[in-house]
MARZASE-567167 format. One record per residue: residue in one letter; y, z, x of N, C-alpha, C, O in turn. Coordinates in steps of 0.02 Angstrom, whole numbers, padded with zeros to 5 digits, always signed. Layout:
# residues N
AYZXYZXYZXYZX...
This chain:
# residues 51
X-01072+00709+01022-01040+00680+00929-00958+00747+00950-00961+00802+00977X-00908+00715+00928-00837+00725+00905-00832+00727+00849-00869+00706+00805X-00784+00755+00846-00779+00787+00757-00674+00801+00770-00645+00846+00801X-00644+00741+00728-00575+00743+00763-00552+00752+00664-00565+00718+00615X-00515+00812+00674-00511+00827+00580-00432+00831+00563-00409+00885+00580X-00366+00766+00520-00333+00726+00530-00330+00785+00474-00382+00810+00452X-00249+00809+00449-00225+00824+00405-00165+00787+00391-00107+00798+00411X-00200+00713+00332-00149+00690+00291-00146+00661+00208-00149+00616+00166X-00134+00755+00233-00111+00807+00172-00031+00741+00141-00023+00700+00096X+00012+00771+00203+00075+00744+00197+00116+00708+00195+00177+00706+00195X+00059+00663+00192+00073+00557+00189+00065+00577+00118+00121+00564+00096X+00034+00597+00075+00039+00607+00027+00060+00661+00002+00025+00678-00046X+00121+00711+00020+00161+00729-00046+00209+00677-00039+00243+00657-00087X+00215+00645+00043+00315+00598+00024+00283+00583-00011+00252+00636-00001X+00241+00549-00066+00220+00527-00140+00209+00538-00186+00160+00573-00200X+00253+00512-00233+00269+00532-00294+00194+00519-00360+00186+00471-00398X+00166+00560-00354+00087+00541-00357+00104+00493-00447+00089+00436-00464X+00138+00545-00483+00141+00488-00559+00192+00440-00534+00218+00400-00573X+00207+00442-00481+00244+00344-00493+00206+00319-00486+00199+00273-00526X+00137+00329-00419+00106+00291-00416+00092+00265-00461+00113+00210-00479X+00046+00309-00493-00006+00279-00524+00010+00250-00576-00013+00199-00602X+00063+00294-00598+00102+00232-00648+00110+00130-00587+00139+00076-00596X+00091+00144-00563+00143+00093-00543+00067+00047-00545+00059+00002-00586X+00030+00061-00507-00061+00083-00533-00104+00030-00586-00141-00019-00580X-00076+00072-00639-00048+00033-00702-00054-00002-00734-00102-00032-00757X+00034-00006-00748+00053-00079-00751+00065-00122-00693+00073-00180-00714X+00070-00119-00629+00076-00169-00600-00022-00221-00555-00042-00272-00527X-00045-00153-00582-00102-00188-00540-00158-00171-00582-00214-00158-00559X-00142-00173-00656-00196-00169-00717-00269-00105-00731-00318-00102-00769X-00242-00066-00684-00270-00015-00643-00326+00029-00742-00285+00000-00778X-00346+00044-00764-00383+00070-00811-00404+00165-00809-00444+00191-00770X-00371+00193-00853-00379+00233-00906-00435+00309-00836-00419+00363-00813X-00508+00261-00830-00540+00268-00798-00507+00284-00709-00493+00327-00667X-00509+00235-00719-00506+00216-00607-00422+00228-00642-00408+00173-00666X-00380+00263-00651-00309+00296-00651-00340+00347-00638-00341+00349-00576X-00380+00413-00670-00398+00470-00677-00466+00479-00614-00494+00534-00610X-00485+00430-00575-00532+00462-00533-00478+00448-00446-00501+00448-00389X-00401+00437-00466-00335+00410-00410-00322+00480-00400-00333+00512-00348X-00294+00504-00458-00263+00578-00479-00316+00603-00452-00304+00641-00405X-00353+00598-00460-00432+00686-00412-00422+00671-00364-00395+00716-00331X-00435+00597-00321-00437+00577-00266-00385+00612-00204-00396+00627-00146X-00292+00618-00274-00256+00639-00212-00212+00678-00206-00158+00681-00175X-00276+00744-00279-00275+00792-00273-00281+00871-00231-00286+00906-00281X-00283+00900-00196-00301+00919-00145-00395+00915-00125-00449+00938-00145X-00371+00877-00081-00415+00843-00069-00423+00825+00010-00398+00771+00025X-00461+00869+00075-00437+00885+00117-00487+00806+00155-00542+00786+00137X-00455+00785+00195-00503+00705+00245-00546+00750+00324-00528+00797+00360X-00614+00699+00323-00626+00725+00352-00636+00641+00414-00615+00587+00395X-00663+00647+00469-00651+00575+00503-00683+00613+00553-00662+00653+00594X-00785+00572+00529-00827+00598+00610-00850+00548+00632-00871+00499+00601X-00849+00559+00692-00861+00472+00771-00904+00517+00789-00939+00507+00839
């Protein structure tokens, strides 16, 4: 088994989270509860992929 650790934070750092959340709300009709989940997901989340 192998484990690869990818740091995707740089990709999310380039996106303004407030603008992204506003677009999700206005253009896709995402509700406040789901917006809260997206906001939490985008904040300080390490990403791991196990192969």
